[in-house]
C-alpha positions in Angstrom: -78.8 62.7 -29.9 -78.1 59.0 -30.0 -79.3 57.4 -26.8 -78.2 53.9 -27.8 -75.0 52.4 -26.2 -73.1 49.2 -26.2 -73.3 47.4 -22.8 -70.9 44.7 -21.6 -73.0 41.6 -20.8 -70.4 38.9 -20.3 -66.6 38.2 -20.1 -64.6 35.1 -20.7 -61.0 34.0 -20.8 -58.9 31.0 -21.7 -55.2 30.0 -21.7 -53.6 26.8 -22.9 -52.9 24.2 -20.2 -49.1 24.2 -20.7 -47.4 26.7 -18.4 -43.7 27.6 -18.9 -42.0 29.2 -15.9 -38.8 31.3 -16.0 -36.7 28.5 -14.7 -37.6 26.4 -17.7 -36.6 29.2 -20.1 -33.4 29.8 -18.2 -32.2 26.3 -18.9 -32.1 27.0 -22.7 -31.5 30.7 -22.9 -28.9 33.1 -21.5 -31.3 34.5 -18.9 -32.6 34.0 -15.4 -35.7 34.1 -13.3 -34.5 37.3 -11.6 -33.7 39.1 -14.9 -37.1 38.3 -16.4 -39.0 39.2 -13.2 -37.1 42.5 -12.8 -37.3 43.7 -16.4 -40.7 42.2 -17.5 -42.6 41.3 -14.4 -43.3 37.8 -15.7 -43.0 34.6 -13.8 -44.7 32.2 -16.2 -46.6 32.2 -19.5 -48.9 29.7 -21.2 -47.9 28.1 -24.5 -50.3 26.5 -27.0 -49.6 22.9 -27.8 -52.3 21.2 -29.9 -54.5 24.3 -29.5 -54.9 27.0 -32.3 -56.1 30.6 -32.2 -59.6 29.4 -33.2 -59.6 26.8 -30.4 -58.7 29.4 -27.8 -61.2 31.9 -29.2 -64.0 29.5 -29.2 -63.3 28.6 -25.5 -63.1 32.2 -24.4 -66.1 33.2 -26.5 -68.3 30.4 -25.1 -67.5 31.4 -21.5 -68.4 35.0 -22.2 -71.6 33.9 -24.0 -72.5 31.6 -21.1 -72.1 34.4 -18.6 -74.3 36.6 -20.8 -77.0 34.0 -20.7 -76.8 32.4 -24.1 -79.4 29.7 -24.5 -81.7 31.1 -21.8 -83.6 34.1 -23.3 -80.3 35.5 -24.6 -81.7 36.4 -28.0 -79.6 36.3 -31.2 -76.0 37.1 -31.7 -75.4 39.3 -34.7 -71.6 39.6 -35.1 -68.4 37.9 -34.1 -65.3 40.1 -34.2 -61.9 38.4 -33.7 -58.8 40.5 -32.9 -55.8 38.4 -33.8 -52.4 38.5 -35.5 -52.1 34.7 -35.6 -55.1 33.5 -37.7 -55.3 29.7 -38.2 -54.8 30.3 -41.9 -53.6 33.2 -44.0 -56.9 32.8 -45.8 -59.7 32.8 -44.9 -60.2 34.9 -41.7 -60.7 32.9 -38.6 -63.8 34.7 -37.2 -66.3 32.8 -39.4 -65.0 29.5 -38.2 -65.2 30.7 -34.6 -68.8 31.8 -35.1 -69.7 28.5 -36.7 -68.1 26.4 -33.9 -70.1 28.5 -31.4 -73.2 27.6 -33.3 -73.8 30.8 -35.2 -73.6 30.1 -38.9 -74.8 32.8 -41.3 -73.9 35.8 -39.1 -71.4 38.5 -39.8 -67.9 37.5 -38.6 -64.5 39.0 -39.5 -61.0 39.5 -38.1 -59.3 42.7 -36.9 -55.5 43.0 -36.9 -54.0 45.7 -34.9 -51.7 43.3 -33.0 -51.6 44.2 -29.2 -54.0 47.1 -29.8 -56.4 44.8 -31.7 -58.9 44.1 -28.9 -59.6 47.8 -28.3 -60.0 48.4 -32.1 -62.4 45.4 -32.3 -64.3 46.7 -29.3 -64.6 50.1 -31.0 -65.9 48.3 -34.1 -68.5 46.4 -32.1 -69.5 49.5 -30.3 -70.0 51.4 -33.6 -72.1 48.5 -35.1 -74.4 48.7 -32.1 -74.6 52.5 -31.9 -75.2 52.5 -35.7 -78.2 50.1 -35.3 -76.4 47.5 -37.5 -76.2 45.0 -34.6 -77.9 44.4 -31.3 -75.4 41.9 -29.8 -71.7 41.5 -30.7 -69.1 39.0 -29.4 -65.7 40.6 -29.3 -62.7 38.2 -28.9 -59.0 38.8 -28.6 -56.9 35.7 -29.3 -53.3 35.0 -30.2 -50.8 32.1 -30.2 -48.0 34.7 -30.6 -45.4 32.2 -29.4 -45.5 30.7 -32.9 -44.1 34.0 -34.2 -41.3 34.2 -31.6 -37.7 33.0 -32.2 -37.3 30.4 -29.4 -33.7 31.4 -29.1 -34.3 35.1 -28.5 -34.2 35.6 -24.7 -36.2 38.8 -24.8 -39.1 38.0 -27.0 -39.3 34.3 -25.8 -39.6 35.6 -22.3 -42.3 38.2 -23.0 -45.0 36.4 -25.0 -47.6 33.9 -24.1 -50.8 32.5 -25.7 -54.4 33.0 -24.7 -57.8 34.4 -25.5 -60.3 36.8 -23.9 -63.8 37.9 -24.8 -66.6 40.4 -24.1 -70.2 40.2 -25.1 -71.8 43.5 -26.0 -75.6 44.2 -26.2 -77.6 47.2 -27.2 -78.7 49.4 -24.2 -78.6 53.0 -23.0 -75.7 55.1 -21.8 -76.9 55.3 -18.2 -76.7 51.5 -17.7 -73.9 49.8 -15.8 -71.6 48.3 -18.3 -72.0 51.1 -20.9 -69.1 51.7 -23.2 -68.6 55.5 -23.2 -65.7 56.6 -25.5 -62.7 55.6 -27.5 -59.4 57.0 -28.8 -57.7 55.2 -31.7 -54.5 56.1 -33.6 -51.5 54.8 -35.5 -48.1 55.8 -36.9 -47.1 53.7 -39.9 -43.7 55.3 -40.1 -42.7 53.1 -37.2 -43.6 49.9 -38.9 -40.1 48.4 -38.3 -40.2 49.0 -34.5 -42.2 45.7 -34.1 -42.6 43.5 -37.1 -42.5 39.9 -38.4 -40.9 40.7 -41.8 -40.8 37.3 -43.4 -43.8 35.4 -44.8 -45.8 38.3 -46.1 -46.8 39.4 -49.6 -43.5 41.4 -50.1 -41.4 38.3 -49.5 -43.7 36.2 -51.8 -43.4 38.8 -54.5 -39.6 38.7 -54.3 -39.5 42.3 -53.1 -36.7 43.5 -50.8 -37.3 42.4 -47.2 -34.8 43.2 -44.5 -35.1 39.8 -42.9 -36.9 36.8 -44.4 -37.2 34.9 -41.1 -40.9 34.5 -40.0 -40.0 35.6 -36.4 -40.7 38.8 -34.5 -38.1 41.6 -34.6 -38.5 44.3 -31.9 -36.7 47.5 -31.1 -37.2 47.3 -27.3 -36.1 50.9 -26.3 -38.1 52.5 -29.1 -41.2 50.6 -28.3 -40.9 51.4 -24.6 -40.6 55.1 -25.2 -43.5 55.2 -27.7 -45.7 53.0 -25.5 -45.4 55.4 -22.5 -46.1 58.4 -24.7 -49.0 57.1 -26.8 -50.8 55.0 -24.1 -50.7 58.0 -21.7 -51.9 60.5 -24.3 -54.5 58.2 -25.7 -55.9 57.5 -22.3 -56.3 61.2 -21.6 -58.1 61.8 -24.9 -60.5 58.9 -24.2 -61.2 60.3 -20.7 -61.7 63.8 -22.1 -64.3 62.5 -24.7 -66.2 60.8 -21.8 -66.0 63.9 -19.7 -64.2 61.9 -16.9 -61.4 63.0 -14.6 -58.6 60.5 -14.2 -59.3 60.6 -10.4 -62.7 59.1 -11.1 -61.3 55.9 -12.7 -61.8 52.9 -10.4 -59.8 50.4 -12.4 -57.0 50.9 -15.0 -56.5 47.9 -17.3 -53.6 48.5 -19.7 -52.2 46.2 -22.3 -49.9 43.8 -20.4 -46.8 44.6 -22.4 -44.3 44.5 -19.5 -44.4 45.6 -15.9 -42.3 48.7 -16.5 -44.6 50.0 -19.2 -47.7 49.2 -17.0 -46.3 51.1 -14.1 -44.9 53.9 -16.2 -48.2 54.7 -17.9 -50.1 54.5 -14.5 -47.5 56.9 -12.9 -47.8 59.4 -15.8 -51.6 59.3 -15.5 -51.5 59.7 -11.7 -53.2 56.3 -11.1 -52.1 54.5 -8.0 -51.0 50.8 -8.0 -54.1 49.8 -6.1 -56.3 50.8 -9.1 -54.1 49.0 -11.7 -55.2 45.6 -13.0 -52.2 43.4 -14.0 -52.0 39.7 -14.6 -48.8 39.7 -16.6 -46.9 37.8 -13.9 -49.0 34.7 -14.7 -49.7 34.9 -18.4 -47.1 37.2 -20.0 -47.9 39.4 -23.0 -50.8 37.7 -24.8 -51.1 40.3 -27.5 -54.7 40.8 -28.6 -55.9 38.7 -25.7 -54.1 40.8 -23.1 -56.9 43.3 -22.0 -59.9 40.9 -22.1 -57.9 38.2 -20.4 -56.9 40.7 -17.7 -60.6 41.7 -17.3 -61.6 38.1 -17.0 -59.0 37.4 -14.3 -59.9 40.6 -12.4 -63.6 39.6 -12.5 -62.8 36.1 -11.2 -60.8 37.6 -8.3 -63.4 40.1 -7.4 -61.3 43.1 -8.4 -64.1 44.5 -10.7 -66.9 46.4 -9.0 -70.3 47.0 -10.7 -70.7 50.7 -11.6 -67.0 51.4 -11.4 -65.3 53.5 -14.1 -62.8 51.5 -16.1 -60.0 52.8 -18.4 -58.5 50.5 -21.0 -55.4 51.4 -23.1 -53.1 49.6 -25.5 -50.3 49.9 -28.1 -49.1 47.4 -30.6 -47.1 46.9 -33.8 -48.1 49.2 -36.6 -47.6 51.3 -34.5 -51.3 51.3 -33.5 -52.8 52.3 -30.2 -56.2 52.6 -28.7 -58.0 53.4 -25.4 -61.6 53.0 -24.2 -63.6 54.0 -21.1 -66.6 52.2 -19.8 -68.5 51.4 -16.6 -68.3 47.9 -15.2 -71.6 45.8 -15.2 -72.9 43.5 -12.5 -71.7 40.1 -13.9 -72.2 36.7 -12.2 -70.4 33.5 -12.8 -66.8 32.6 -13.6 -65.0 33.9 -16.7 -62.3 31.2 -16.5 -63.0 27.7 -15.4 
């Protein structure tokens, strides 16, 4: 029996300084503050200006590393995993640059792209590396400047998405420690690729192959995504809990992908999780894609909503379609995740 486990050792988060509230959007789009709040649960979102995905990832990662004690008996970092759909360049991956800027040249570093489900997939990868004795300490970051992929004239997608980054540090430990990652459930359905996609700009377009829309902006079938999000996030959450041997009633904090407030509430209701146990920061940051879950964890930590030893359920869905859930206990962390 494998008695080795990945333990959460630090959390960090970062959003760009520029905040765009609903009233600012309403002046250029056929929408209103009331419409956005009612349908999406968003009041404002942060937009990157002069900050790239790597910039945000470095900031969130450095805060997580600082909380984990980097530089004071921390030991070495073995791997940097970056979940992102908006790398700074199409080639190379952005994770090696993040690692280098954090002061870790020569270590393993690579990107993971599962869009809004990317962080849970990267977390599962980091967990597997630690449990498989391939790493002792892993930095997992979710970062996106997804507003660069959004049509500024589309009132729905321009209202939903914001930019940001969040990070967790994992270290090797034992399953009985606070902060232990216990189980995962991951899945996908590639037949639904057109439900959420940025069709232009990829290899198909460069090869001159048929592409429905050459524009490098997000296309989204809102009703289809809503229905699948409710179904897959709920089912995936239950499977992850079953793998850990936990009842849903034992979950202290539910941290879903911050897609929109109706999906967050709908999944919680189907799982039987009361609003008092749901962590949501979508009102202030919008949907930050791969950054969504770790940024929500960072904000919940800073506002004292996370309790050491408490059972935590994470769940997400993104384009692909890809989904993933994770269960863990929360560690006793000190310091601020966002400054």
